[in-house]
VEXVOGU-477908 format. One record per residue: y, x, z of N, C-alpha, C, CB in turn. Coordinates in steps of 0.2 Angstrom, whole numbers, plus 5000, padded with zeros to 4 digits. Glycine has a CB too. Layout:
VEXVOGU-477908
YXZYXZYXZYXZ ...
***
This chain:
VEXVOGU-477908
556654805386556854805393556854725393557554835396 556854695398556754625399557354585397556454595405 557354515395557954495391557754415393558054525380 557954375399557754325401558154265395557954325408 558754255395559254225392558754135393559354285384 558654135399558354065400558854015401557754055406 559654025402560053975404560453925399560554005409 560453885398560753855393561353805395560153815389 561253775401561953745405562053765411561853665406 562653765412562953765419562753745424563453745420 562553785429562253755437562753725439561953815443 563453725438564053715443564153645439564753775442 564353645432564553575429564053555424565153565425 563753575421563153545417563553565409562953435419 564053605409564353625403563853665398564953665404 563953675392563453715389563653795390563353705381 563253845392563453905392563053955389563453925397 563253975384563054025379563154105381563554015373 562854155378563054215383563454255377562354265386 563754285382564154345378564354375384564854335373 564654445383564854495386565554485391564954545382 565654475396566254455400566554505400566154435407 567254505401567854565399567754615404568554535399 567454615411567454665413566754675416567854685418 566354685410565654705412565354725408565254665414 564654745406564354775402563554745398564454845405 563454695400563054655397563054585397562554675399 562754555391562754485391562554425397562354485385 562954385399562854335403562954265401563154345408 562554225405562654145403563454115405561854085409 563954115402564554105403564854025402564954135399 564953975405565153915405565653905400565353895412 565753865397566153835392566653805396565853775387 566453765398566853705402567253725410566153655405 566753775413567153785419567253875420566753755425 566953895416566953965415566554015421567853995416 566053975424565653995429565254045424565153935432 565154115427564654185424564054165429565054285424 563454165426562854145428562454215428562554085423 562254265431561854325434561054285433562054355443 560754325430560054315431559654395433559754285425 559454385439559154445443558454455443559254455451 558054505445557354505444557254455451557054605445 556454445451556154395456555854455462555554345451 555854455467555354495472554754445472555554505480 554254465473553654465474553354505481553454495467 553254485486553054515493552354495495553654495498 552154545498551354535500551254595505550654555492 550554595507550354655512549554685509550354615520 549354715512548954765511548454755520549354835508 548154705520547854685527547154725526547754595529 547254765533546754825534546454805541547054905533 545754815539545354795546544654875546544754685546 544954915551544654975549544755025542544054955551 544155025539544155055532544055015527543655105531 544254945528544254885524544954845523543754835528 544954825516545654795515545454715513546054845509 545854675515545654615515546054565506545854595523 545554565503545654525494545654445494545054535488 545954435491545954345489545854335482546554305490 545254315480545154275474545654225472544454225474 545954235467546654175464546254125463547154185457 546454065466546253985463546853955459546053925470 547354005456547753975452548054025447548353935456 548253995441548454035437549154085437548353995432 549254125435549054165432548554215435549354185430 548054235432547254265432546954215437547254355435 546754175437546254125440545754155440546254065438 545354165448544554195447544754285449544254185435 545354305447545454375450545654385455545854405446 545254435459545654465465546254505465545254515467 546454475472547254515472547454515480548054455467 547854565482548054565488548554495490548454625489 548454475496549054425497549554425497549054405500 550154385491550654395489550854335486550554455486 551554345485551854295481552654285480551754235484 552854235477553854245477554054245484554354185472 554454285484554954265490555254215489555454315493 555354185496555954135494556554145498555854055497 557154105496557954105499557654095506558454025496 558154125509558254115518557654165522558154015521 557354205517556854235523556854335519555654185522 556754345525556654435524556054455518556454485532 556054505517555454525513554754535517555554605511 554854555524554454565527554254505530554454615531 554554435532554454365533554254345527554954335536 554254365520553954315515553354355514554354305510 553054415517552454445515552154415521552354525515 552254415526551854395532551654295530552554415540 552054265526552054195527551554195521552954135526 551454225516551054235510550254255512551354285506 550354325515549554335519549354255525549654435525 549754215529549554165532549154115525550054135536 549754095520549554045516548954065512550154035512 548854125509548454135506547654145508548654175503 547854185514547254205516546954185524547254285516 547554145527547454125534547454165540546854105534 547554235537547554285542548154315546547254335538 547854335552548454345557548454425556548454305566 549054455557549254525555549754545561549654535547 549654605560550254655563550454685557549954725568 551154675555551454685549551654755552551954615547 551554825548551554885548552354895544550854935545 552354945541552954975536552754945530552955075535 553654935526553454955518553054995515553854975515 552554975510552155025509552155045501551454995511 552155005495552554995490552954955487552255005487 553354995482553954945479553754965471554954965481 553654915468553354935461553854885456552254915460 554354925452554554895447554154855442554754935445 554254805441553954765434554554755428553454695435 554854795426555454755422555154735417556054795420 554754725413554454695406554554625408553654715403 554454595417554254535416554854505422553354515418 555254575424555954535427555854545436556054435423 555154575437555154575446554854655449554454495451 555054645454554954695459554554675466555554705461 553954705466553454685469553354725476552754685463 553554715482553454745487552954735493553854755489 552554785494551954775498551954805506551354815495 551754775510551954805517551154815519552354755523 551054885523550254885526550354855532549854955526 549654825533549654775541549054785542549854685541 548954775549548354785552548254705553548354825559 547454695552547254615554547154615562546554575550 547354545566547254555572546454545573547654515575 546154505568545454475568545154465562545454405572 544454475562544154435556544154365555543454435557 544354335558544454275557544954235550544654255564 544954235545545154215540544954185537545254245537 545254145532544954085528545454075520545054005533 545154055517545654055508546153985510545054055498 546653995508547153955507547153905501547653985506 547453845499547453805493547553855485548153745493 547853905488548053965481547253995481548854035482 546854005485546254055486545654035486546254085491 545154065482544554025480544054055486544154045471 544154125488543854155493544254215495543254175491 544154235501544354295507543854335507544454275515 543954405505543454465508543654525509542954475503 543354545514543554625517543154675511543154635527 543354735509543154775504543154845507543554775499 542754885505542854955508543054985501542054995512 543355045499543555065494542955045488543755135495 542255075488542055085484541655015482541655145486 541954975485541654915485542254855481541454885493 542854885480543254855476543154835470543654875476 543254765469542854745461543654755455542654625461 543654835456544154865450544454835444543754915447 543854805440543854775434544054695434543254775431 544254675441544254605442544854585446543554585446 545154665446545954635450546554615444546254715455 547054565448547354505445547754555441547754455449 548054585445548854625445548754715444549354605454 549254735439549054815440549554835447549254875432 549954795448550354815456549854825460550854755461 549354775460548854775464548454845464548354705463 548254845459547754925459548054985459547454935452 548654975458549155035460549255065469549855015457 549354985471549454985478548755015481549754895480 548354985479547655015481547355075482547254995479 547455095474547355155473547755215478547555155465 548455195480548855235484548655245491549555215484 548455165493548255155499547655195502548255095501 547055195499546455235500546355305500546055205497 546855325496547055385496547355425501547455385492 547855375503548355385508547855385514548955335509 547455345516546955325521546655385522546455275520 546355425517545855475516546255525518545455495509 546755535520547055605519547555585527547655625510 547255535530547655505536548355495538547355525541 548555505533549555485533549755435527550155595532 550055405529550355345525551155365523550255265530 551255365518551955355515552155305509552055425513 552655295510553055255506553055275498553755265509 552855225495552655245486553255195483551755195482 553355205478553855185473553755205466554555205475 553655155461553255185455553555115451552155185456 553755135444553855095439553055075435554255145433 552955005433552354995430552654965422551854925436 552354985418552654975410552054935409552655045404 
***
């Protein structure tokens, strides 16, 4: 089970915030000794897209760690003040410079060991005029048989692509949920 325990001081007053179980709770939380504020640590959302052009998908070669030089779908951490769809669209523009038509939610992948939930949307590329952003070395369209499977950055990307091409072959796309251990 993921255990962050990253809070040392209260975000409200700066007081020491050791971990203990609040009276009306069932798990440890950082609780301020000075003002009593209870701090909750929740999973981070990673949002992205599977941008498609006919029988190809757009991948980005990472220009940042972790997994520098490996291929990924355009995705990143959701920001406050945006929906998951808005975040997925923003990440696609930032990382791939791609103009897309956002379709439905496609995969929801729980990555419990790192405290993340990855959400990918299907998307249609409006054109093939795209270019790498600052976090990307290269952007490129791949058919299924061209995917550099051994050079994918993250298991969530692999799982999403496997499901995408299986659904593409059968001509119907479902929403997929899975746990990544």
